[in-house]
N, C-alpha and C positions, 0 to 999 in steps of 0.2 A: 687183722691189725687194727687197733682202736686209735682213733684220732683224739688226743687229749683236748679237753674243753678249754684249757688255759691258753690254747692257741690264740684265742681272741678274748676280749673282756667286755666290760659293762656298757649297756645301752644308756642313752640319755634319758633322764626321767621325763615323764609325760607332763606337759603343761596343758591344762584344760582351757578350751577356747573361751574367750570373753573374761578371763580372770587374769589380772595383772599380779602375779605372785610377788614380783619384786616390790611393787608399791605397797601391797597389803602387808608383807612381811616387814618392810622398812618402817611402816607406821607402827606396827606392833612392837618392833624392836625399839623405836624411839620412846614409846610409852614406858617400856620396861627399863630402859636405861635411866629414866628419870627417877626410878625408885631404887636404883642400885647405887649404893654409897661406898662400896669398898674402894680403897686407894688404887688408882691406876698409875703404874710406874712407866715412865717413858724415858727414852734416851735420845738426845738431840744436840744440835749445834746451837749454842746460845748467841743471841745478839745483844744481851744486856751489857752495859758499859763495864760492869765488874767482871764479866765472863766472856767478853767478846771473842768469838770463834773458838771457844772452849767446848769440849764435850761435857754435857751435864746429864745427870739423872734428875728427873723432875716428876712432878705430880700433875696429872691432867686435871685442869679446872673446868674446861668446857670442850664440847665436841659438836660436830654437825653430822648427825646420822652415822656416828662411828668414826669420823675423821677428826682428829684432835685440832682444836683451834686456839686454845690458850693453855699455857703450862706455867708451873711455878717451880723454880729451881729449889733444890733441897740442900744447897750448900751451907745455909745458915745452921742447919741441924748437924751437918757433918761436912766440913770443908773439902775433903777429898772427892766428894761427889760431883765437883766441877774441876776439870783438869785440862791442861794443854798437852798436846802430843800424846804419848803413851802414859797411862797411869802406872805409878810404881806399885799399885796394889792389884792383885788378881781380880778378874771380873766377878767371880762368885762372891768374893767378899764385898765388892762394891754393890752388887745386887742385894745382898743381905742388909747392908747399911742403908740402902735406899728404902727398903720396906720398913726398917726400923725408924728412919727419919720421917717417913710419911705418917706412921702411927703417932710419933711424937708430936708432929705438927698438928695433927687432928685432935689429939687429946689435950694439948696445952691451950688450944684456942689462939687466934692470932688477930692482931689489930689490922685494919684494912690497909694502913700505910705500909706495914711490913710486907703484906701480901703483894701490894702494888710494886714495891721495890724489887721483888724477886720474880715477878710475873711478866710474861710477854705473849703477844699474839704471834702465832706461827704464820709465815707467809705461805698462803695456800697455793700460790703459783710456783713455789720452790720446795715443796714437801720432799721431793726425791733427794734434795741436797741437804736439808736440815734435819729430817727425821731419820734417825739411825735405827738399825734393828735393835730391839730391846736386849738381845743377848749377843755379845761380841765373841766371835770365835775366829781365830786366824788360821790360815792354811798351814802354818808351821805346827800349830797345836793339833790340827787334824792329822797331819803327817806323822806326828810323834806320839799319838795316842794320849796327849794331855787333855784333849776333849774329843768327844765322838758325837755323831749324829746318827740316831737309830730310827729306822722306819718300820712301821707295822702295816702289813697289807691284809686284804680280805677280812676286814674287821667290822663291816656293817652287813647286816643280813641282806639288804637290797643289793648291795654291790656284789656280794658272794653269789646270790642267785642269778644276777644278770651276767656275771662272768661265767657261770656254769661250772664252777669248780667245787668239787666235793673235798673239802679239806679235813673232813672227819673231826671238826672242832679244833684243828691245829691252827696256830697263828703263823703267818708268814713274817719273818723278821729279816731285815737286810741293812747293811751299812749304807749311809748316804753322806759321803765325805764332801760336803759343800759348805763354803763360807756363807753364813746368812747375809741377806741383803735387805735394804729398806723396803717397806711395804708399798712404796710408791716409785721405786726405781724400775726402769724398763727391763724386760727379759728378752734376751737375744735368741732368735730362732736358729741356733746352731753356731758352731765355731770350728775353725780349722783343726784337724787332728793330725799331729805330727807333720809329715811332709805332704800329706794328702791335701789337695786344694779344698778350700772351705765349701761345704755343701749345706744348704739350709736344712734344718730339721723339719721335715714335712709333717711327721706324725707327732706334733707337739701337743701335749696334754696338760690339763690342770687337775689339781686334787686339793680342795680345801680341807683342812684338818685342824683339830685342836692339838697344839703343840705344848710341850712342857719342858722346863729347864730344871735340872737338879741344882738345888742350892747348897747341897752337901754331897760328899762322896757317897756312892752307893756300892756296898759290897754284896754281890750276888750270892756269896757263900754264907752270908750272915745278914739276912734282910731285916728291916725294921720290924718291930713286934706286931704291928697291925696296920690296917689301912689308914687309920688316923695318924699314926706315927710317920707313915710315908708321906701322906698328902700335905702334912704341915711343913715338909722340907722341899716343896716344889712350887713353881709359879707357872701360870698358863698364859697362852697367847694364840693368836691366829697364825697359821702356817699354810703355805701352799707347796705341796710336793710336786713341783713341775717336772715333767718327764718326757723324754724321747722314747716313744713306744717301740720303735723298731728293734733295738736290742732285746727288749722284753718279749716281744712276739717271737723272735727267732730263737731265744733261749729262755724258757720259762723257769729254769732252775737257778741260774746265776746271772741273768741279764739285767736284773733290777738295778744293781749298783752302777753298771755301765750306762744304763739309760737315764739314771737320775743324778749322776755326778758331774754334769756340765756346770761350769761356773755360772752363777746367777740363778740356779734352779732351786733356790730356797728363800723366797721373800717371807719375812716374818714380821709380826707386829700389827698395829702400831704400838700397843702397850702391853703390859703383862699385869696379871692379878695374882696375888698370893693364894696358894692352894687352900689355906685355912679360911679364906674369904669366899671361895668359889665352890669347890667340891663338886665338880660336874657329875651328874647322875648318868650312869650307864645301866646295863641290864642287871648287874649284880652289885653295884656299889654307888656311893655318892648320894646326894640329896637335892641337887638343883639341875633339872633338865635344861639343856641349852639348845637353842636353834642354831643351825649351821647351814650356810647357803652360799651360792656362787652364781653370778650372772656374767654373761659375755655380751659386750657391745661390739658387733661385727663391723669391720672397717667398711664394708659395702652397704651397710644398712644406714638408714637415716638416724638423726640424733634422737636419743630417747628410746630407741627400739632395742631394749635389752632382752636377751633370751635367758630365762631361768634354767640353768643346767643342773644344779645340785641344790637340794633342799631336804633337810632331815633334822632329826633331833639326836642328841647324844644318847638318849635312851635306847636307840637302836644299835648302839655300839656293842659288839659281842664280847670284847675284852676291854675293860676299863683300864686306866693307867696302872692301878695296883696289880691287876691281873696280868698285864703285859710284863711287868717287872717279875712277877712270880713265874711266868712262863720262861723268861730268860734264865732265871735261877734254876728251874727244873731242867732246862736244856743243858746248862753247864754241869749240873749234877750227874747227868748221863754221860759226861765226858766229851760233849760236842761243843766246839767253838766255831760259830758261824763265820765264814770267810767268803767274800766275793771280790772279783777284780774290778777296779774302776776304769774310767776311760783312758787313764795313763797306762793301764796294764798292771798296776800295783795291787797286791793283796790288801784288803781292808777288813777290819774286824769290828764286832760290836763292843768289845771290851778287851782288856789285857788277859794274860794267862791266869792271873789270880782272881779274875772275876770282878775287877774294880771298874766301875763307871765313874769317871771323875766329876766332881762338882763343875757346873757350867756346861755340862753336856746336854744335848737335846734329845727328846724322845717324841716322835710323831705318832699319833694314835690311830691313823688310818682315815680313809675318805669314804663318804657315803656313795650311793649309786648316782649315776649321772655323768660319769666321765666320758670323754670322746671315744675311747676305744670300746668296742663291743664285740660280743661273740656272734659269728654269722649263723644264719639258719642252717638247718640240716641239709637242704638241697645245695646251698652254696658250699658247705663243707665238702659234700660229696664231689661237687664240681672241682673244687680246689685239689682234692685228693687225686682225682683222675688226671687233671691237667699237670699235676706234679709227678705223674708216673708212679702213683701209689707210694710216694715218698713223703713222709711227714715233714721233713726239713724243706723239701721243694715246695710243698703246699704252703708252708709258712712264707717262703720267699715270694710266692705268687700273690698271696694275700697282701703282703706289704706293697708290692708293685701296683696291684689294683687300687689300693687305698691312695697311694701317692699320685697315680694318674687321674683319679677322680676326687681330688682333695676337696673340691668345692661342694661335693655332696656329703661330706663328713662333718663332724663337729670339732675336728682338730683346729687348733689355733693357727692363724695366719698373720703375717705382718700387718700391723695397723689395728688389730683387734685389741679391745680394752677389757680387762678382767677385773671384776669387783668380787672379792670374797670376804665373808664376814662370819663372825661367831658372836652370838648374843653376849653382851657385857665385855667382849674382848676387842671390839672395834672392827673397822673395815679397811681392807686393802684396796688399792686402785693402781694397777700397772698395765702398761701396754706392751705389745710384742713388736720388736724392732728387728731389722735385718741382721743376718749372720755377720759376725765379726771375723775378719781374716787375720787371725793371730793363732800361731801354734799353741796348743795346750796339752797335748797328750798323744797316745797311740791307741789304735783300735785293736785291743787284744781280747781274744775270746778264750784264752787259756784259763785253766782252773788254778786255784791256790796250791802252793806246794804242799804235798802230803806231809803231815806231821809238823808243819810250821807252827810255831808258838809265838803269839804276839806279846811284845813287851814294850812298855812305855820308854821313850827316849827323851832325854832332856832337850828342850828347844834351844836354839842358838840365839 
């Protein structure tokens, strides 16, 4: 009986002694940001007299090492880009207008007075409140397939090798039905599930990724004619695919959605850049290689003692954004619709039965090596197998128990830890891990999706 390697996953990347990767990379990133002039679109709560407490789409005017400090509202170019309450326009249309307004403002040139009247400095001590995720998706939209969030796994060579999974070139795809949150809002280490008392998520993991949002509907049965045609209809941003690793370890086929669908497990932003301006290079597409990294400031360590956990370039990505979409199209053409159950026990899909991914949906492109979860050595695997009575499922349970009992010796996140993740030209996130919240939000279901079920969009209420 062979123990599947996916039982456990990727090791943390090696940090050479005497080299401060975080500092050197930040310095390089700052220099490169100074030469990057593409419009950076942000979504925030304004404090300008004309837009007090309104949600605005704006243009980033200044940042401090990837954290926005000054923004300019785009309402003069298009008034609906600042609004109170819920906008009467769909978010995909607002995003398109925002990019058009940013281009118009740049091409027309502006008087300093006009810029000053529309500009404001962001309160750095309240970023979690005033900085909104650049892409707005509601729980109702996720529940009714009006928007979807799609994850791609095992998509970097280092991560694949560390996990020890031979995917034969296949891409892991899964639904992640989570409402995006601010890049500076805290992430809770667990929540109560149904009537079960709240238990902290001990195997809490981070995954910095390049995310993209569709600015137009995508029909998987009739894809755009080329990479260029596709990339001109998306925008990119920083994302973190926060995960509870326990369901994934115990069920490597359908546990991804359950482990990744906790509320708050999708911080994105701070800003987004149009695909026509960025075009990230991967192994087979794009022309601008981007650095991607993540550091963790541990709660028990002194100030400034960051550990570089993830550091890579998008050139190591095995399937670029266009390849991910083509993979989904090919999977659908074979008659397969991917479905996994979430933490509520509900079936979740990548798209509807017609193969439509609606505008405003998010695709996550995968994480590089360096996550907290890692594949054990051969001797430890054999020990787990024996302790589990030669049962693979029992061995997995023991592995989880061992990790939870010795959590301090692992790289999993704990309450008080601060995570900073960034992508070149796309900004920097900064969020902390806080205690579990004792509120019911779902049921712990391990059942499979109903055979033959067909997803169909449902109108939101």
